[in-house]
C-alpha positions in Angstrom: 119.2 119.6 137.0 117.8 123.4 137.8 115.9 124.0 140.7 113.4 127.1 140.5 112.0 128.6 143.5 108.7 130.4 143.6 104.7 129.7 143.0 105.8 128.3 139.6 108.7 126.6 140.7 110.3 123.4 140.6 112.8 121.2 138.7 113.6 121.8 135.5 113.8 118.7 133.5 117.2 118.0 131.4 116.8 117.4 127.7 116.6 113.8 126.1 119.8 114.7 124.2 121.9 115.4 127.7 120.0 112.6 129.8 121.4 110.2 127.0 124.8 111.3 127.1 125.2 111.1 130.8 123.0 108.2 131.7 125.2 105.9 134.0 124.9 101.9 133.6 121.6 100.9 135.2 122.8 98.3 137.8 120.2 97.0 140.1 120.3 99.1 143.2 117.8 99.7 146.4 116.3 103.6 146.0 117.5 105.8 149.0 116.1 107.9 150.9 117.7 110.8 148.7 116.2 109.1 145.8 112.5 108.7 146.6 113.2 112.8 147.8 113.9 113.6 144.2 111.2 111.5 142.8 108.7 113.5 144.9 110.0 116.9 143.9 110.1 115.5 140.5 106.2 114.4 140.1 105.2 117.7 141.6 107.6 120.1 139.8 105.9 122.6 137.1 105.8 120.9 134.8 106.2 117.3 136.2 109.2 115.1 135.1 108.4 112.4 132.8 108.9 108.8 134.6 111.8 107.9 132.0 113.4 111.2 133.1 113.2 110.5 136.7 114.8 106.6 136.1 117.4 107.9 133.6 118.5 110.5 136.3 118.4 108.2 138.9 119.9 105.4 136.9 117.5 102.8 137.3 115.0 101.1 135.1 110.9 102.7 134.3 109.3 100.0 135.9 111.4 100.7 139.6 110.0 104.3 139.5 106.7 103.3 138.4 106.4 100.5 141.3 107.6 103.1 143.7 105.2 105.6 143.2 102.6 103.2 142.6 103.1 101.4 146.3 103.7 104.5 148.3 100.8 106.8 147.6 99.0 108.9 150.4 95.5 109.8 150.5 95.7 113.9 150.5 92.3 114.6 152.3 91.0 115.8 149.4 88.1 114.6 147.7 85.2 111.9 148.2 84.8 108.3 147.2 86.0 107.7 143.7 87.6 111.1 143.7 89.8 111.0 146.6 93.3 112.1 145.6 96.2 110.4 146.1 99.9 111.6 146.3 103.4 110.2 146.7 105.2 110.9 149.7 108.9 110.0 150.0 109.0 110.0 154.0 106.3 107.5 154.2 107.7 105.6 151.4 111.0 105.0 152.8 109.7 104.3 156.1 107.7 101.4 154.7 110.8 100.3 153.0 112.7 100.2 156.4 110.2 98.7 158.1 109.4 95.8 155.6 112.7 95.1 155.3 113.5 94.5 158.6 110.4 92.1 159.1 111.1 90.3 156.0 114.8 89.7 157.1 115.7 86.2 157.5 117.6 85.7 160.4 121.2 83.9 160.0 120.4 81.9 163.0 117.7 80.3 161.0 120.2 77.7 159.4 120.7 74.9 161.1 124.7 74.6 161.5 125.1 78.0 162.4 122.7 77.9 164.9 124.2 74.6 166.7 127.5 75.9 166.6 126.2 79.2 168.6 123.7 77.1 171.1 127.1 74.8 171.7 129.3 77.7 172.6 126.3 79.2 174.9 126.0 75.9 176.7 130.0 76.2 177.3 129.2 79.7 179.0 130.6 81.7 176.4 129.6 85.1 176.1 127.7 86.3 172.6 130.9 88.7 171.9 133.3 85.3 172.5 130.8 83.0 170.3 131.4 85.7 167.2 134.6 86.2 167.6 135.9 82.3 167.6 133.5 81.4 165.1 135.3 84.4 163.0 138.6 82.9 163.5 137.9 79.3 162.9 136.0 80.0 159.8 137.5 83.2 158.4 136.3 81.9 154.7 132.8 81.1 155.7 130.7 84.2 156.1 127.9 81.5 156.6 129.4 80.5 159.8 130.0 83.8 160.9 127.2 86.0 163.1 127.7 89.2 165.2 127.4 89.1 168.8 124.5 91.7 168.5 122.6 89.2 166.4 123.0 86.5 169.2 121.8 88.9 171.4 118.9 90.0 169.4 117.9 86.0 169.3 118.4 85.8 173.4 116.5 88.9 174.4 115.0 90.9 171.8 113.2 88.7 169.8 109.5 88.1 170.4 109.7 84.1 170.2 113.0 84.1 172.3 113.2 80.4 170.9 117.2 80.5 171.2 117.1 80.7 174.9 114.7 77.8 175.6 117.1 75.5 173.6 120.2 76.1 175.8 121.3 74.2 178.6 122.6 76.7 180.7 120.3 78.7 183.4 121.7 81.5 182.6 122.7 82.3 178.6 124.6 85.6 180.0 126.6 85.9 182.9 125.9 89.4 184.2 122.3 90.1 185.3 122.9 94.3 185.8 121.7 96.4 183.3 124.2 99.2 183.9 127.9 99.7 185.0 128.5 99.8 188.4 130.8 102.8 188.9 134.3 103.0 190.7 134.1 103.4 194.7 134.2 106.7 196.0 134.4 105.7 199.8 137.2 107.3 201.4 140.5 105.2 201.9 141.4 102.7 204.8 143.7 103.7 207.3 147.7 103.0 207.0 148.8 99.4 207.4 152.5 99.1 208.3 152.8 95.7 206.3 152.3 97.5 203.0 155.1 99.7 203.0 157.5 99.5 200.1 154.6 97.1 198.3 152.3 99.3 197.3 151.0 99.1 193.5 153.3 102.3 193.1 156.0 100.2 193.9 155.3 97.8 191.5 157.5 97.9 188.3 156.0 100.2 185.6 156.8 97.4 182.9 153.8 95.4 184.6 150.9 98.0 183.7 150.9 97.6 179.9 150.7 93.7 179.8 153.5 92.8 177.2 155.7 91.1 179.7 154.1 87.9 180.7 154.4 86.3 184.3 152.8 88.9 186.4 149.6 87.8 188.4 146.8 89.0 190.2 145.5 87.6 192.9 142.5 87.2 195.2 139.5 85.5 197.7 136.2 83.8 196.8 134.5 83.1 200.2 131.7 81.4 201.4 130.4 80.4 204.7 132.0 78.4 207.1 135.4 79.7 206.7 135.6 78.1 203.2 137.0 79.9 200.3 139.2 79.8 196.9 142.0 81.5 196.0 142.2 82.8 192.6 145.2 84.2 190.5 145.2 85.0 187.0 148.2 86.0 184.5 147.8 89.5 183.4 148.9 88.7 179.6 147.3 85.3 178.9 144.3 85.7 181.6 145.0 82.2 182.1 143.7 81.2 185.8 144.9 79.0 188.6 141.9 78.4 191.5 142.8 76.7 195.0 140.9 75.7 197.4 140.8 76.8 201.1 140.6 73.8 202.9 138.2 74.4 205.3 139.9 77.6 206.9 141.0 81.0 206.1 143.8 81.6 208.7 147.0 83.5 207.1 149.0 80.5 207.2 146.8 78.8 204.9 146.4 81.3 202.0 149.8 81.6 201.9 150.6 78.0 201.6 147.5 77.6 198.7 149.4 80.3 196.7 153.1 78.9 197.2 151.3 75.4 195.5 149.7 77.4 192.7 152.6 79.8 192.1 155.5 76.9 192.3 154.0 75.3 189.5 154.9 78.1 187.3 158.3 78.2 185.5 160.5 80.6 187.6 160.1 83.4 184.3 156.2 83.2 184.5 156.2 84.1 188.4 157.4 87.9 188.5 155.0 89.8 190.8 151.9 89.2 192.3 149.1 91.9 193.0 146.5 91.6 195.9 144.1 93.8 197.5 144.8 95.2 200.6 143.1 91.9 202.3 144.7 91.3 206.2 145.4 87.3 204.6 148.5 88.7 203.0 149.9 90.8 205.8 152.9 88.0 205.9 153.3 88.4 202.2 157.2 88.7 202.7 157.1 84.8 203.3 155.3 84.1 200.6 157.9 86.1 198.4 161.1 84.5 199.9 159.8 80.8 199.3 158.6 81.5 195.7 161.0 84.8 194.7 157.9 86.2 193.6 157.1 90.0 195.5 153.8 91.1 196.2 152.4 94.5 195.4 149.1 96.0 196.7 146.2 98.2 195.0 145.0 101.3 196.8 142.2 101.0 199.0 138.8 100.5 197.4 140.7 100.4 194.0 139.5 97.1 192.5 139.9 98.1 188.8 143.9 98.2 189.4 143.5 94.4 189.3 140.5 94.6 186.9 141.4 90.9 185.3 141.3 89.5 188.8 137.7 90.7 189.2 136.5 89.4 185.9 137.5 86.1 186.6 136.2 86.0 190.5 132.9 87.1 188.5 133.1 84.2 186.3 133.6 82.1 189.4 130.5 83.4 190.8 128.5 82.1 187.7 129.6 78.8 188.9 129.0 79.4 192.9 126.9 82.2 193.5 127.1 84.0 196.7 126.4 81.8 199.5 128.2 78.3 198.3 129.8 76.8 201.1 132.9 75.5 199.4 133.6 73.2 201.6 131.1 70.9 200.0 132.9 71.7 196.7 135.5 68.8 195.6 138.8 69.7 194.5 137.7 67.7 191.0 134.8 69.8 190.4 137.0 73.1 190.9 139.6 71.6 188.5 136.7 71.4 186.0 135.9 75.0 186.2 139.4 76.0 185.9 139.5 73.9 183.0 136.7 75.6 181.4 137.4 78.9 182.2 140.9 78.6 180.4 139.3 77.0 177.1 136.9 79.6 176.6 138.1 82.4 173.9 138.6 85.7 175.2 138.1 89.1 172.9 141.0 91.0 174.4 143.4 87.8 173.4 142.1 87.9 169.5 139.4 85.4 170.3 142.1 82.8 171.4 141.6 80.9 174.6 143.8 81.5 177.6 145.6 77.8 177.7 146.4 78.2 173.8 148.3 81.7 175.1 149.9 80.1 177.9 151.0 76.8 176.2 152.3 78.9 173.5 154.1 80.8 176.3 155.5 78.3 178.1 156.8 76.8 174.9 158.7 79.8 174.1 160.1 79.6 177.4 160.9 76.0 177.3 163.0 76.9 173.8 164.9 79.8 175.5 166.0 77.7 178.2 
């Protein structure tokens, strides 16, 4: 086509003989914003293009062009009554089409089977991203059983009715109630502590950082009133969790004893290092190392991201036991039920496998090596 400028400018129509030779196949397709802009320029050029010439150029049916112009005419403000003038406007046409497409789109969660799978996973406290990733892994050849995590978020919060949320049995559909990220601490560092000498995170083997070698753990305490608390451990490679309850007191020896019971359950090759914060409860960490063969290293002050997997685990635990929970009133059986559920949740970082699946695979490999 040729675009001519000036008062009598416009688009010069192509000859029928040329369009017949270059006409592409008329497979069905939706009109794009550029298509609609071309239609507006073509019908307003001098001389105006015919509907057939426009359809040939866009490789669509003549009826598509005719219907497009008829549906999306806009009043120009000229004339009155029956003499009112209407003209096609590409911007208005595209806006109307997009709005109608969004409004009329059938949601994937309207289908019973997929909806049931999503609700069941959310009731197990999976995140929307974990739900979506797990479904893609379980049904790789079934698009009707797959869904994006954004669609689940919209079904929970964006859609007006929020029907999906009403069908859940859990109190909260999402674990975090924050609407923004919490920045890293900018507080000044604490004073030096003599028992940290030779056990700072800078002394930890560099191989721990890339998570390629299993057997390296992160740990901390989840505390409650009445000197109650939990000792939490998570393996950096598999995200496998171990949780032990402190028996009514938080003295140094008790913390070390609970840690020993947890670590000694593992094969020797799966207890390489333990990374902890600078809490006083681990000041006798060398006794733990002598008993288990697992050296302890300590994060920098106010640097919880240096053991981010454990921070994430503690956040998951707080979903079950909010702050203020007295762990002296929680049974060991209840805590182990939480451990089972956490280790059976799919994780994005594991390709939506579960920590238990990865740990079982790892222990099996260790057993073969032995």
